[in-house]
N, C-alpha and C positions, 0 to 999 in steps of 0.2 A: 213652320212657315209663317205663322201669324207673328211670332216673336221677331223674325227677320223684318217683316213689314213694319212693325212698330218701331224697331230700331232705325230703319231707313227713314221712316216718316219723321221721327224725332231728330235725326241727324240733319235732314234737309230743312226742317223748321229752324234748327239752330243756325244753319248756314244762312237762311233768309234773315234771321234776326241779326246776324253779324253784318250782312250786307246793308241792312237798314241803318245800323249804328255807324258803319263806315261812311255811308253817303248821306247821312243826316235826314233819313226818312223815318217816319213813325211806323214802328212794327205793330200791326194789329193782331193781338194774340188770338182772337176768335176767327177773323176772316183773312188770315195771312195768305192762304192759298189763292183766293180770289184777287188779292192785292198784288200779285206778282207782276202783272203787266204794268201796273202803275209804278212799281219800283223800277222796272226796266226803263220806262219812259223817263223817270226822274234821273236815273244814272246817265242815260243818253243825253238828256238836257245839260247835265253838268259837263259831259265830255264835249258837247257842242260849244258851250261857253268857253271852255279851256282852249279849244281849237281856234275860236275867234280871237281870244286874248293872245294866243301864240302868233296868229297871223298879224295882229297889230304890232306886237313886239318885233316881229321879223321885218316888217316894213320900216319901223323906226330904226332898227339896227342897220338895215340896208342904206338908209339915208345917212347914218353916221359913217358908214364905210365910204360912201361917195365923198363926204366931206374929208375923210381921212386921206383919200387919194387926190383931193382937190380937183375932182372932175377930170382927171387925166385919163386918156384913153389907154386901154391895156396894151395896145401895140406900141405906144410911145413910152412905156415904162422901162426902167432899168430892170434887168433880169431878176434881181433880188426882190425888188418892189413888186414885179409881176408875179413872182412866186407867192409872196404874201397876199397879194390881191386875189389870186386864184384860190388860195386856201380859204380866205375870208368869204369869197363868193360861193365856194362849195358848201361852206357851213350854212350860209343863207339859203341855198337851194335845198339843203337837207331839212331845214326848219319849214320851208314852204311845202315840201312834200309831206311832212308830218301833219301840217295844219290842213291839208287837203284830203288826207286819208279818210275813208269811210269807217265808221265804227264797226 
């Protein structure tokens, strides 16, 4: 039983070390267990920054699509143009949904 505990402990410590390396966080060899909450906060902060960047890109892309269709209202569009417009707007809505999801 003690051997299983040691293996599990070592495995989790290696997992923690890998997460630190992946997300640019310093792995503290001695106090790594106490440091887990800080690592989670660091990862969450990176995710928040990515969501904010995605939201900014989405707004910029939406603006480009408005220019692409020259401000034309969807009901006034040719059916082929309207299909393209609907596809583009669905893509924008998908990005907006991703940028608003909770971690």
